[in-house]
C-alpha positions in Angstrom: 0.0 0.0 0.0 2.8 2.4 0.9 4.7 1.8 -2.4 1.5 2.4 -4.4 1.0 5.7 -2.6 4.5 6.8 -3.3 4.3 5.7 -6.9 1.0 7.7 -7.3 2.4 10.7 -5.6 5.5 10.7 -7.8 3.3 10.4 -10.9 1.2 13.4 -9.7 4.2 15.5 -9.1 5.7 14.6 -12.5 2.4 15.4 -14.2 2.2 18.7 -12.4 5.6 19.7 -13.6 4.8 18.6 -17.1 1.6 20.7 -17.0 3.5 23.8 -15.8 6.1 23.4 -18.5 3.3 23.0 -21.1 1.7 26.3 -19.9 5.0 28.1 -20.0 5.6 26.9 -23.6 2.1 27.9 -24.5 2.7 31.5 -23.2 6.1 31.7 -25.0 4.6 30.6 -28.3 1.7 33.1 -27.9 4.1 35.9 -27.3 6.2 34.9 -30.3 3.1 34.9 -32.5 2.2 38.4 -31.2 5.8 39.7 -31.8 5.8 38.3 -35.3 2.5 40.0 -36.1 0.7 36.8 -36.8 -2.2 37.4 -34.5 -4.8 36.9 -37.2 -3.7 33.4 -38.4 -1.1 32.7 -35.6 -3.4 30.7 -33.3 -4.6 28.5 -36.2 -1.1 27.9 -37.4 0.0 27.2 -33.8 -2.8 24.7 -33.4 -2.0 22.9 -36.6 1.7 22.7 -35.9 1.2 21.6 -32.3 -1.3 18.9 -33.5 1.2 17.6 -36.1 4.0 17.5 -33.4 1.7 15.8 -31.0 0.9 13.0 -33.5 4.6 12.4 -34.2 5.5 12.4 -30.5 2.6 10.0 -29.7 3.8 7.6 -32.4 7.4 7.9 -31.2 6.4 7.2 -27.6 4.2 4.3 -28.6 7.1 2.7 -30.6 9.5 3.3 -27.6 7.0 1.7 -25.3 6.7 -1.3 -27.6 10.4 -1.6 -27.8 10.8 -1.5 -24.0 8.0 -4.1 -23.7 9.8 -6.4 -26.2 13.1 -6.0 -24.4 11.4 -7.0 -21.1 9.7 -9.9 -22.8 13.0 -11.1 -24.2 14.6 -10.9 -20.7 11.7 -12.8 -19.2 11.9 -15.5 -21.9 15.7 -15.8 -21.4 15.2 -16.2 -17.7 12.5 -18.8 -18.3 14.8 -20.8 -20.6 17.6 -20.7 -18.0 15.2 -21.8 -15.3 14.0 -24.6 -17.5 17.6 -25.8 -18.2 18.3 -25.7 -14.5 15.1 -27.7 -13.7 16.1 -30.2 -16.3 19.6 -30.6 -14.9 18.2 -31.0 -11.4 15.8 -33.7 -12.6 18.6 -35.6 -14.3 20.7 -35.4 -11.1 17.7 -36.6 -9.1 17.1 -39.6 -11.5 20.7 -40.6 -11.4 21.1 -40.1 -7.7 24.3 -38.1 -8.1 25.0 -35.4 -5.5 25.3 -31.9 -6.8 28.9 -30.7 -7.1 29.8 -27.3 -5.7 31.4 -24.9 -8.1 35.0 -23.9 -7.2 
């Protein structure tokens, strides 16, 4: 329970900082649009560009998450194979009745 609370709290703090950073960038971009004299079409251009960036970032994050998941799955499979090999060796030793030798 305590770990779950700490994990959630960390997630909320991270989200709050990300939200604050997003607001700061929003203000910076608005000021840039004003300074460039693009107030008539600026917000529309800003929305289109931000949407395109959001699509690419979402795709990139999705691919990164898939890759991380595949890496974890590969590790789990490797561990399972090693565990199965060890189990097989232990069964062979049990069938033969030989004592296990200690590694030097």
